[in-house]
C-alpha positions in Angstrom: 134.9 107.8 121.0 132.7 109.3 118.2 135.8 109.8 116.1 136.8 106.2 116.7 133.4 105.0 115.5 133.6 107.2 112.5 137.0 105.8 111.6 135.7 102.2 112.1 132.7 102.9 109.9 135.0 104.4 107.2 137.2 101.3 107.4 134.2 99.0 107.0 133.0 101.0 103.9 136.5 100.7 102.4 136.5 97.0 103.1 133.0 96.7 101.5 134.3 98.5 98.4 137.3 96.2 98.1 135.1 93.1 98.5 132.7 94.3 95.9 135.5 95.1 93.5 137.1 91.7 94.0 134.2 89.3 94.2 130.9 91.2 93.5 127.9 91.1 95.7 128.5 87.5 96.8 131.7 88.6 98.5 130.1 91.3 100.6 129.4 89.4 103.8 129.7 90.4 107.5 132.3 87.7 108.2 134.4 89.1 105.3 134.0 92.6 106.5 135.0 91.5 110.0 138.1 89.7 108.6 139.1 92.7 106.5 138.9 95.2 109.3 140.1 93.1 112.2 136.7 93.5 114.0 134.7 90.8 115.6 131.7 89.9 113.5 129.4 91.0 116.3 131.1 94.4 116.2 130.3 94.8 112.5 126.6 94.6 113.5 127.1 97.5 115.8 127.8 99.7 112.7 125.4 98.1 110.2 122.3 96.0 110.9 122.3 94.3 107.5 124.1 94.1 104.2 121.4 96.4 102.8 122.5 99.1 105.4 126.1 98.8 104.1 124.9 99.2 100.5 122.7 102.1 101.4 125.6 103.9 103.2 127.9 103.2 100.2 125.3 104.7 97.9 125.0 107.8 100.1 128.8 108.3 100.2 129.8 107.2 96.7 127.0 108.4 94.4 127.9 112.1 95.1 131.5 111.3 94.3 130.6 109.6 91.1 128.4 112.5 90.1 131.2 114.9 90.9 133.5 112.9 88.6 131.0 113.2 85.8 130.5 116.9 86.5 134.2 117.5 86.4 134.5 115.7 83.1 131.8 117.9 81.7 133.3 121.1 83.1 136.6 120.3 81.4 134.8 120.5 77.9 134.7 123.8 76.0 131.3 123.3 74.4 127.9 121.8 74.9 128.6 118.9 72.5 131.7 118.0 74.5 129.8 118.2 77.7 127.1 115.8 76.4 129.8 113.3 75.2 131.5 113.6 78.6 128.2 112.9 80.4 127.5 109.7 78.4 131.1 108.4 78.5 131.5 109.3 82.2 128.5 107.3 83.2 129.5 104.3 81.1 133.0 104.4 82.5 131.6 104.4 86.1 129.2 101.6 85.2 132.2 99.5 84.2 133.6 99.8 87.7 132.9 96.4 89.5 132.0 98.3 92.7 129.4 100.4 90.9 127.8 97.4 89.2 127.6 95.4 92.4 126.1 98.3 94.4 123.5 98.9 91.7 122.7 95.1 91.7 122.5 95.0 95.5 120.4 98.1 95.8 117.8 96.8 93.3 117.4 93.7 95.5 118.0 94.6 99.1 117.1 98.2 99.8 113.7 99.3 101.1 111.6 101.7 99.1 112.7 104.8 101.0 116.4 104.0 100.2 115.6 103.4 96.6 113.8 106.8 96.4 116.9 108.5 97.7 119.0 106.7 95.1 116.5 107.7 92.4 116.8 111.3 93.6 120.6 111.1 93.3 120.2 109.8 89.7 117.8 112.6 89.0 120.4 115.2 90.1 122.8 113.5 87.7 120.3 113.9 84.8 120.1 117.6 85.8 123.7 118.0 84.9 123.0 117.6 81.2 119.9 119.8 81.0 122.0 123.0 80.6 124.1 121.4 77.8 121.0 120.4 75.9 119.6 123.9 76.4 122.8 125.4 75.1 122.4 123.3 72.0 119.0 124.8 71.5 116.9 121.8 72.3 113.3 122.9 72.8 112.7 120.3 75.6 116.0 119.9 77.5 114.5 118.2 80.6 112.6 115.7 78.5 115.6 115.1 76.3 117.8 114.7 79.4 115.5 112.0 80.8 115.5 110.2 77.4 119.2 110.5 77.1 119.5 108.8 80.6 117.5 106.0 79.2 120.0 105.6 76.3 122.9 105.6 78.9 121.1 102.9 81.0 120.5 100.8 78.0 124.1 101.1 77.0 125.1 100.0 80.5 123.0 96.9 80.2 124.4 96.2 76.7 127.9 96.5 78.0 127.6 93.9 80.8 129.8 90.9 80.2 131.4 92.4 77.1 135.1 92.9 76.3 136.7 96.3 76.6 136.6 96.7 72.8 132.9 95.9 72.7 132.2 98.3 75.6 134.1 101.0 73.7 132.0 100.4 70.6 128.8 100.5 72.6 129.9 103.8 74.2 130.7 105.2 70.7 127.2 104.2 69.5 125.5 105.7 72.6 127.4 109.0 72.1 126.4 109.0 68.4 122.8 108.4 69.3 123.0 111.2 71.9 124.6 113.7 69.6 123.1 113.0 66.2 120.0 110.8 66.8 119.1 107.5 65.2 120.4 108.4 61.7 124.0 108.4 63.0 123.7 105.2 64.8 123.5 103.3 61.6 127.1 104.1 60.9 128.1 102.8 64.3 125.7 99.8 64.3 128.1 97.4 62.5 130.9 98.3 65.0 128.8 97.9 68.1 127.1 94.6 67.0 124.1 95.5 69.1 122.6 93.7 72.1 121.6 90.1 72.1 
């Protein structure tokens, strides 16, 4: 019985991911989850009490996977500069995933403070991935720099929303240039990225 419930919960989360990818947060409804999984709507409530509970579970399951993707991309690089670039590009690539965008949007609106703290903690672990690379580059304050770098990444994510693939690539290039060479290098990329409105 416990295994059956676990399988049903996994099916509901898979359905939630598909709905978010197809239609964003508006598509994630209990009737839609019921239809996708073949369950009665009342049965969906046996697994999740609210849409926020679905989002919280998705965050708990998916954030570690996303972090592992970024970590694997960094591990594949031979030097600290490559690891920094992989860190920035990996996060921007994930942020382009419609499921990730929808989960972040939903979590900002629907989750309680305890759930938001858990998500912030997961993000803090992600920032921790880059501290070593910054230390290897000789940065005197790698933890502070990692936090500031995360701010650059989050700004690049916001700049990328609603942009074409080419524009998102230019914004990623600018974010990488800023991360690796500071503000002086961003002037070279500024004309390509066309900034944020």
